[in-house]
DSSP file (Angstrom, degrees, kcal/mol; ACC not computed):
  #  RESIDUE AA STRUCTURE BP1 BP2  ACC     N-H-->O    O-->H-N    N-H-->O    O-->H-N    TCO  KAPPA ALPHA  PHI   PSI    X-CA   Y-CA   Z-CA
    1    1 A M     >        0   0    0      0, 0.0     4,-2.1     0, 0.0     5,-0.2   0.000 360.0 360.0 360.0 -41.2  -35.9  -91.0  -13.5
    2    2 A L  H  >  +     0   0    0      1,-0.2     4,-2.2     2,-0.2     5,-0.1   0.860 360.0  55.6 -64.7 -35.2  -32.5  -89.4  -13.7
    3    3 A R  H  > S+     0   0    0      2,-0.2     4,-0.8     1,-0.2    -1,-0.2   0.887 107.4  49.3 -64.4 -38.5  -34.0  -86.6  -15.8
    4    4 A V  H >> S+     0   0    0      1,-0.2     4,-3.1     2,-0.2     3,-0.7   0.918 111.0  49.1 -67.3 -42.6  -36.6  -85.9  -13.1
    5    5 A L  H 3X S+     0   0    0     -4,-2.1     4,-2.4     1,-0.2    -2,-0.2   0.873 104.8  58.6 -64.0 -36.6  -33.9  -85.8  -10.4
    6    6 A M  H 3< S+     0   0    0     -4,-2.2    -1,-0.2     1,-0.2    -2,-0.2   0.740 115.6  37.0 -65.6 -21.0  -31.8  -83.4  -12.4
    7    7 A F  H <X S+     0   0    0     -4,-0.8     4,-1.4    -3,-0.7    -2,-0.2   0.833 118.3  47.0 -93.7 -42.2  -34.7  -81.0  -12.4
    8    8 A L  H  X S+     0   0    0     -4,-3.1     4,-2.9     2,-0.2     5,-0.2   0.861 105.1  57.2 -74.1 -36.4  -36.1  -81.6   -8.9
    9    9 A V  H  X S+     0   0    0     -4,-2.4     4,-2.4     2,-0.2     5,-0.2   0.950 111.1  41.7 -63.9 -50.4  -32.8  -81.5   -6.9
   10   10 A P  H  > S+     0   0    0      0, 0.0     4,-2.4     0, 0.0    -1,-0.2   0.879 115.5  52.4 -64.2 -34.0  -31.8  -77.9   -8.1
   11   11 A L  H  X S+     0   0    0     -4,-1.4     4,-2.5     2,-0.2    -2,-0.2   0.937 110.9  45.9 -64.8 -45.9  -35.4  -76.8   -7.7
   12   12 A A  H  X S+     0   0    0     -4,-2.9     4,-2.6     1,-0.2    -1,-0.2   0.897 112.6  51.5 -63.6 -40.0  -35.6  -78.1   -4.1
   13   13 A L  H  X S+     0   0    0     -4,-2.4     4,-2.7    -5,-0.2    -1,-0.2   0.908 111.1  47.8 -62.3 -42.5  -32.2  -76.5   -3.4
   14   14 A S  H  X S+     0   0    0     -4,-2.4     4,-2.6     2,-0.2    -2,-0.2   0.908 112.1  48.5 -66.4 -42.9  -33.4  -73.2   -4.7
   15   15 A V  H  X S+     0   0    0     -4,-2.5     4,-2.4     2,-0.2     5,-0.2   0.929 113.6  47.7 -63.4 -44.4  -36.7  -73.3   -2.8
   16   16 A Y  H  X S+     0   0    0     -4,-2.6     4,-2.7     1,-0.2     5,-0.2   0.943 113.6  47.1 -60.3 -48.4  -34.8  -74.1    0.4
   17   17 A A  H  X S+     0   0    0     -4,-2.7     4,-2.4     1,-0.2    -2,-0.2   0.893 113.0  49.1 -63.7 -40.1  -32.2  -71.4   -0.1
   18   18 A F  H  X S+     0   0    0     -4,-2.6     4,-2.5     2,-0.2     5,-0.2   0.938 113.9  44.5 -66.4 -46.0  -34.9  -68.8   -0.9
   19   19 A I  H  X S+     0   0    0     -4,-2.4     4,-1.5     1,-0.2    -2,-0.2   0.906 114.7  49.7 -64.8 -40.9  -37.0  -69.6    2.1
   20   20 A D  H  X S+     0   0    0     -4,-2.7     4,-0.7    -5,-0.2    -1,-0.2   0.897 111.5  50.4 -62.7 -40.1  -33.9  -69.7    4.3
   21   21 A C  H >< S+     0   0    0     -4,-2.4     3,-0.8    -5,-0.2    -2,-0.2   0.942 112.7  43.1 -64.6 -49.4  -32.8  -66.4    2.9
   22   22 A I  H 3< S+     0   0    0     -4,-2.5    -1,-0.2     1,-0.2    -2,-0.2   0.733 115.8  49.4 -74.4 -19.0  -36.1  -64.5    3.5
   23   23 A S  H 3< S+     0   0    0     -4,-1.5     2,-0.3    -5,-0.2    -1,-0.2   0.497  88.7 101.5 -96.3  -2.6  -36.6  -66.0    7.0
   24   24 A T  S << S-     0   0    0     -3,-0.8     5,-0.1    -4,-0.7    10,-0.0  -0.604  80.8-109.1 -81.8 140.1  -33.1  -65.2    8.2
   25   25 A K    >   -     0   0    0     -2,-0.3     3,-1.5     1,-0.1     4,-0.3  -0.352  25.5-119.1 -64.9 148.0  -32.7  -62.2   10.5
   26   26 A D  G >  S+     0   0    0      1,-0.3     3,-1.2     2,-0.2    -1,-0.1   0.835 112.2  57.3 -59.2 -34.8  -30.9  -59.2    8.9
   27   27 A E  G 3  S+     0   0    0      1,-0.2    -1,-0.3     3,-0.0    -2,-0.0   0.641 102.2  56.6 -74.2 -12.2  -28.1  -59.3   11.4
   28   28 A D  G <  S+     0   0    0     -3,-1.5    30,-2.9     2,-0.1     2,-0.4   0.402  86.5  97.7 -96.4   2.0  -27.3  -62.9   10.5
   29   29 A I  B <   -A   57   0A   0     -3,-1.2     2,-0.3    -4,-0.3    28,-0.2  -0.759  59.4-155.5 -96.5 136.0  -26.7  -62.2    6.8
   30   30 A R        +     0   0    0     26,-2.8     2,-2.0    -2,-0.4    -2,-0.1  -0.762  57.5   0.1-110.4 155.4  -23.2  -61.7    5.5
   31   31 A H  S    S+     0   0    0     -2,-0.3    25,-0.1    26,-0.0    -1,-0.1  -0.146 119.2  32.0  73.0 -39.3  -21.6  -59.9    2.5
   32   32 A M  S    S-     0   0    0     -2,-2.0     5,-0.0    24,-0.2     2,-0.0  -0.951  89.8 -88.8-143.1 160.7  -24.8  -58.4    0.9
   33   33 A P     >  -     0   0    0      0, 0.0     4,-1.9     0, 0.0     3,-0.3  -0.321  43.3-109.2 -67.2 156.8  -28.2  -57.2    1.9
   34   34 A K  H  > S+     0   0    0      1,-0.2     4,-2.6     2,-0.2     5,-0.2   0.892 115.4  53.7 -56.8 -46.1  -31.1  -59.7    2.1
   35   35 A P  H  > S+     0   0    0      0, 0.0     4,-2.3     0, 0.0    -1,-0.2   0.882 108.4  51.1 -60.2 -35.0  -33.0  -58.4   -1.0
   36   36 A L  H  > S+     0   0    0     -3,-0.3     4,-2.4     2,-0.2    -2,-0.2   0.900 110.0  48.8 -68.0 -39.7  -29.9  -58.8   -3.1
   37   37 A W  H  X S+     0   0    0     -4,-1.9     4,-2.5     2,-0.2     5,-0.2   0.926 111.0  51.0 -62.6 -44.1  -29.4  -62.4   -1.8
   38   38 A A  H  X S+     0   0    0     -4,-2.6     4,-2.0     1,-0.2    -2,-0.2   0.911 111.6  46.9 -61.8 -42.0  -33.0  -63.2   -2.6
   39   39 A I  H  X S+     0   0    0     -4,-2.3     4,-3.1    -5,-0.2     5,-0.3   0.913 110.8  52.7 -65.2 -41.8  -32.7  -61.8   -6.1
   40   40 A L  H  X S+     0   0    0     -4,-2.4     4,-2.3     1,-0.2     8,-0.4   0.912 110.1  47.9 -59.4 -43.3  -29.5  -63.8   -6.6
   41   41 A V  H  < S+     0   0    0     -4,-2.5     8,-0.3     7,-0.3    -1,-0.2   0.872 116.3  43.9 -66.9 -36.6  -31.1  -67.0   -5.6
   42   42 A L  H  < S+     0   0    0     -4,-2.0    -2,-0.2    -5,-0.2    -1,-0.2   0.892 118.7  40.7 -76.0 -39.6  -34.2  -66.4   -7.8
   43   43 A V  H  < S+     0   0    0     -4,-3.1    -2,-0.2     1,-0.3    -3,-0.2   0.903 128.9  28.5 -78.6 -40.9  -32.3  -65.2  -10.9
   44   44 A F  S  X>S-     0   0    0     -4,-2.3     4,-3.0    -5,-0.3     5,-0.5  -0.746  76.7-178.9-118.1  81.8  -29.4  -67.8  -10.7
   45   45 A P  H  >5S+     0   0    0      0, 0.0     4,-1.6     0, 0.0     5,-0.2   0.873  76.2  33.6 -55.6 -49.2  -31.0  -70.7   -9.0
   46   46 A L  H  >5S+     0   0    0      2,-0.2     4,-2.2     3,-0.2     5,-0.2   0.967 126.6  37.3 -75.1 -52.1  -28.1  -73.1   -8.8
   47   47 A V  H  >5S+     0   0    0      1,-0.2     4,-2.5     2,-0.2     5,-0.2   0.909 119.6  49.1 -66.8 -42.4  -25.2  -70.7   -8.3
   48   48 A G  H  X5S+     0   0    0     -4,-3.0     4,-2.4    -8,-0.4    -7,-0.3   0.888 111.8  48.7 -65.1 -39.7  -27.2  -68.4   -6.1
   49   49 A S  H  X<S+     0   0    0     -4,-1.6     4,-2.4    -5,-0.5    -2,-0.2   0.928 113.5  45.2 -67.0 -45.3  -28.5  -71.2   -3.9
   50   50 A V  H  X S+     0   0    0     -4,-2.2     4,-2.3     2,-0.2     5,-0.2   0.906 113.3  51.4 -65.4 -40.5  -25.0  -72.7   -3.4
   51   51 A S  H  X>S+     0   0    0     -4,-2.5     4,-3.2    -5,-0.2     5,-0.9   0.914 110.4  49.1 -61.7 -42.8  -23.6  -69.2   -2.8
   52   52 A W  I  X>S+     0   0    0     -4,-2.4     4,-1.3     3,-0.2     5,-0.8   0.934 112.4  47.3 -62.1 -45.9  -26.2  -68.5   -0.2
   53   53 A I  I  <5S+     0   0    0     -4,-2.4    -1,-0.2     1,-0.2    -2,-0.2   0.883 121.4  36.3 -65.3 -38.1  -25.6  -71.7    1.6
   54   54 A I  I  <5S+     0   0    0     -4,-2.3    -2,-0.2    -5,-0.2    -1,-0.2   0.923 138.2   5.4 -81.6 -45.4  -21.9  -71.3    1.7
   55   55 A A  I  <5S+     0   0    0     -4,-3.2    -3,-0.2    -5,-0.2    -2,-0.2   0.561 110.0  74.6-121.1 -10.5  -21.4  -67.6    2.2
   56   56 A G  I  <<S+     0   0    0     -4,-1.3   -26,-2.8    -5,-0.9     2,-0.4   0.790  90.4  47.2 -84.2 -27.2  -24.6  -65.8    2.8
   57   57 A K  B   <S-A   29   0A   0     -5,-0.8     2,-0.6   -28,-0.2   -28,-0.2  -0.910  81.5-114.6-122.4 141.0  -25.6  -66.7    6.3
   58   58 A K        -     0   0    0    -30,-2.9     2,-0.3    -2,-0.4    -3,-0.1  -0.611  38.6-156.3 -69.0 118.6  -23.6  -66.7    9.5
   59   59 A R        -     0   0    0     -2,-0.6    -1,-0.0     0, 0.0     0, 0.0  -0.766   2.0-145.1 -99.3 145.5  -23.5  -70.4   10.5
   60   60 A Q        -     0   0    0     -2,-0.3     3,-0.1     4,-0.1     4,-0.1  -0.875  25.7-104.7-109.7 142.4  -23.0  -71.5   14.1
   61   61 A P    >   -     0   0    0      0, 0.0     3,-1.6     0, 0.0    -1,-0.1  -0.236  51.1 -85.1 -59.9 153.7  -21.0  -74.6   15.0
   62   62 A A  T 3  S+     0   0    0      1,-0.2     3,-0.1    13,-0.0     0, 0.0  -0.324 115.4  30.4 -60.3 138.9  -23.0  -77.6   16.1
   63   63 A G  T 3  S+     0   0    0      1,-0.3    12,-1.0    -3,-0.1     2,-0.3   0.408 107.6  82.9  92.1  -2.0  -24.0  -77.6   19.8
   64   64 A T  B <   +B   74   0B   0     -3,-1.6    -1,-0.3    10,-0.2    10,-0.2  -0.808  61.5  47.2-126.1 171.0  -24.1  -73.8   20.0
   65   65 A G  S    S-     0   0    0      8,-0.9     7,-0.2    -2,-0.3     2,-0.0  -0.163  86.5 -47.9  90.9 174.0  -26.6  -71.1   19.3
   66   66 A G        -     0   0    0      9,-0.1     2,-0.3     5,-0.1     9,-0.1  -0.268  47.0-166.7 -79.9 166.0  -30.2  -70.7   20.1
   67   67 A S        -     0   0    0      3,-0.2    10,-0.1     7,-0.2    -1,-0.0  -0.837  42.5 -89.2-139.4 179.3  -33.0  -73.2   19.6
   68   68 A V  S    S+     0   0    0     -2,-0.3    -2,-0.0     1,-0.2    -1,-0.0   0.868 127.9  32.1 -61.1 -36.1  -36.7  -73.1   19.7
   69   69 A W  S    S+     0   0    0      7,-0.3    -1,-0.2    -3,-0.0     2,-0.1   0.676 104.1  88.0 -95.7 -19.5  -36.8  -73.8   23.4
   70   70 A G        -     0   0    0      6,-0.2    -3,-0.2     1,-0.1     3,-0.1  -0.466  60.0-152.5 -86.1 153.3  -33.6  -72.0   24.5
   71   71 A G        -     0   0    0      1,-0.2     2,-0.3    -2,-0.1    -1,-0.1   0.468  67.9 -63.7 -97.7  -3.9  -33.3  -68.4   25.4
   72   72 A G  S    S+     0   0    0      2,-0.3    -1,-0.2    -7,-0.2    -5,-0.1  -0.984  98.7  78.6 155.4-152.6  -29.6  -68.1   24.4
   73   73 A G  S    S-     0   0    0     -2,-0.3    -8,-0.9    -3,-0.1     2,-0.1  -0.298  98.6 -12.5  57.5-125.4  -26.4  -69.6   25.5
   74   74 A G  B    S-B   64   0B   0    -10,-0.2    -2,-0.3     1,-0.1     2,-0.3  -0.428  89.6 -71.1-101.8 178.0  -26.0  -73.1   24.1
   75   75 A R        -     0   0    0    -12,-1.0     2,-0.4    -2,-0.1    -9,-0.1  -0.544  52.6-157.9 -70.2 129.3  -28.4  -75.4   22.4
   76   76 A R        -     0   0    0     -2,-0.3    -7,-0.3    -4,-0.1    -6,-0.2  -0.892   7.7-134.1-113.8 141.3  -30.9  -76.8   24.9
   77   77 A Q        -     0   0    0     -2,-0.4     2,-0.1     1,-0.1   -10,-0.0  -0.530  36.8 -89.7 -86.7 157.9  -32.9  -79.9   24.6
   78   78 A W        -     0   0    0     -2,-0.2     2,-0.4     1,-0.0    -1,-0.1  -0.452  44.4-153.8 -66.2 138.1  -36.6  -80.1   25.4
   79   79 A V        -     0   0    0     -2,-0.1     5,-0.1    -3,-0.1    -1,-0.0  -0.950  18.2-113.3-119.7 135.5  -37.2  -80.9   29.0
   80   80 A A    >>  -     0   0    0     -2,-0.4     3,-1.9     1,-0.1     4,-0.7  -0.329  32.9-113.4 -61.5 147.3  -40.3  -82.6   30.4
   81   81 A P  G >4 S+     0   0    0      0, 0.0     3,-0.8     0, 0.0     7,-0.2   0.845 116.0  54.8 -55.6 -37.2  -42.3  -80.3   32.7
   82   82 A D  G 34 S+     0   0    0      1,-0.2    -2,-0.1     5,-0.1    -3,-0.0   0.627 113.7  42.8 -75.1  -9.4  -41.7  -82.3   35.8
   83   83 A D  G <4 S+     0   0    0     -3,-1.9    -1,-0.2     5,-0.0    -3,-0.1   0.408  91.5  98.5-107.4  -1.9  -37.9  -82.0   35.2
   84   84 A N    <X  -     0   0    0     -3,-0.8     4,-2.3    -4,-0.7     5,-0.2  -0.784  57.2-161.1 -93.3 111.8  -38.0  -78.3   34.2
   85   85 A P  H  > S+     0   0    0      0, 0.0     4,-2.3     0, 0.0    -1,-0.2   0.838  90.7  55.0 -62.9 -32.9  -37.0  -76.1   37.1
   86   86 A E  H  > S+     0   0    0      2,-0.2     4,-2.0     1,-0.2     5,-0.1   0.919 109.8  46.3 -65.7 -42.0  -38.5  -72.9   35.6
   87   87 A F  H  > S+     0   0    0      2,-0.2     4,-1.8     1,-0.2    -1,-0.2   0.920 112.8  49.1 -65.9 -43.1  -41.9  -74.7   35.2
   88   88 A L  H  X S+     0   0    0     -4,-2.3     4,-2.0     1,-0.2    -1,-0.2   0.884 109.9  52.2 -64.1 -37.6  -41.8  -76.0   38.7
   89   89 A R  H  X S+     0   0    0     -4,-2.3     4,-2.2     1,-0.2    -1,-0.2   0.890 107.2  52.5 -64.3 -38.9  -40.9  -72.6   40.0
   90   90 A S  H  X S+     0   0    0     -4,-2.0     4,-2.3     1,-0.2    -1,-0.2   0.856 107.3  52.6 -66.9 -33.0  -43.9  -71.1   38.2
   91   91 A L  H  X S+     0   0    0     -4,-1.8     4,-2.5     2,-0.2    -1,-0.2   0.906 108.6  50.2 -66.0 -40.4  -46.1  -73.7   39.9
   92   92 A D  H  X S+     0   0    0     -4,-2.0     4,-2.4     2,-0.2    -2,-0.2   0.901 110.2  50.3 -63.0 -40.1  -44.8  -72.7   43.3
   93   93 A D  H  X S+     0   0    0     -4,-2.2     4,-1.9     2,-0.2    -2,-0.2   0.916 111.5  47.8 -63.9 -43.0  -45.5  -69.0   42.4
   94   94 A D  H  X S+     0   0    0     -4,-2.3     4,-2.0     2,-0.2    -2,-0.2   0.898 111.7  50.6 -64.1 -39.7  -49.1  -69.9   41.4
   95   95 A K  H  X S+     0   0    0     -4,-2.5     4,-1.7     1,-0.2    -2,-0.2   0.909 108.6  51.7 -64.7 -42.2  -49.5  -71.9   44.5
   96   96 A D  H  < S+     0   0    0     -4,-2.4     4,-0.3     1,-0.2    -1,-0.2   0.879 109.4  50.3 -62.5 -38.0  -48.3  -69.0   46.7
   97   97 A K  H >< S+     0   0    0     -4,-1.9     3,-0.9     1,-0.2    -1,-0.2   0.894 111.5  48.3 -66.4 -39.2  -50.8  -66.7   45.0
   98   98 A D  H 3< S+     0   0    0     -4,-2.0    -1,-0.2     1,-0.2    -2,-0.2   0.776 107.6  56.1 -72.2 -26.4  -53.6  -69.1   45.6
   99   99 A D  T 3< S+     0   0    0     -4,-1.7    -1,-0.2    -5,-0.1    -2,-0.2   0.388  76.0 124.3 -88.8   3.5  -52.7  -69.6   49.3
  100  100 A K  S X  S-     0   0    0     -3,-0.9     3,-1.5    -4,-0.3     4,-0.4  -0.382  71.5-103.1 -64.9 141.3  -52.8  -65.9   50.2
  101  101 A P  T 3  S+     0   0    0      0, 0.0    -1,-0.1     0, 0.0    -2,-0.0  -0.346 105.5  24.7 -64.8 145.3  -55.2  -65.1   53.1
  102  102 A G  T 3  S+     0   0    0     -3,-0.1    -2,-0.1     3,-0.1    -3,-0.0   0.304 105.4  83.3  85.1  -9.9  -58.5  -63.6   52.1
  103  103 A D  S <  S+     0   0    0     -3,-1.5     3,-0.1    -5,-0.1    -3,-0.1   0.629  79.5  69.0 -96.4 -16.2  -58.3  -65.1   48.7
  104  104 A G  S    S+     0   0    0     -4,-0.4     2,-0.3     1,-0.2    -5,-0.0   0.778  96.6  14.2 -75.8-118.3  -59.6  -68.6   49.6
  105  105 A D        +     0   0    0      1,-0.2    -1,-0.2     3,-0.0    -3,-0.1  -0.443  54.3 174.6 -67.6 118.6  -63.2  -69.4   50.6
  106  106 A R        +     0   0    0     -2,-0.3    -1,-0.2    -3,-0.1    -2,-0.0   0.359  42.8 111.6-105.6   3.5  -65.5  -66.5   49.8
  107  107 A G  S    S-     0   0    0      1,-0.1    -2,-0.0     2,-0.1     0, 0.0  -0.251  75.4-119.6 -74.1 166.6  -68.7  -68.3   50.7
  108  108 A G  S    S+     0   0    0      2,-0.0     2,-0.2    -2,-0.0    -1,-0.1   0.627  83.6  99.0 -82.4 -15.4  -70.8  -67.3   53.7
  109  109 A A              0   0    0      1,-0.2    -2,-0.1     0, 0.0    -4,-0.0  -0.534 360.0 360.0 -74.6 136.9  -70.5  -70.6   55.5
  110  110 A G              0   0    0     -2,-0.2    -1,-0.2     0, 0.0    -2,-0.0   0.437 360.0 360.0-154.8 360.0  -67.9  -70.6   58.1
């Protein structure tokens, strides 16, 4: 079992580092160009992966930086639609568009 772990842990680390390297934006990479980091991780799996994780990417302290839902600023948590002011504002905008005169009933009955 230990022999398998000695093989799988560095392999998983290398795969993680390589995917992280190729998916990182160019402006977030430090010290070397992205292709050189990718080659380093592939040619020297253990040393290259550890080097990438420690020195290759600009890391942001916890609680800052963007997230999947955030547009910038700090890390934002997912907000339910009924608690999200942007979503509620968009509903008001849609409602205002639907309530415009002449847009409503188009039938002949009146």
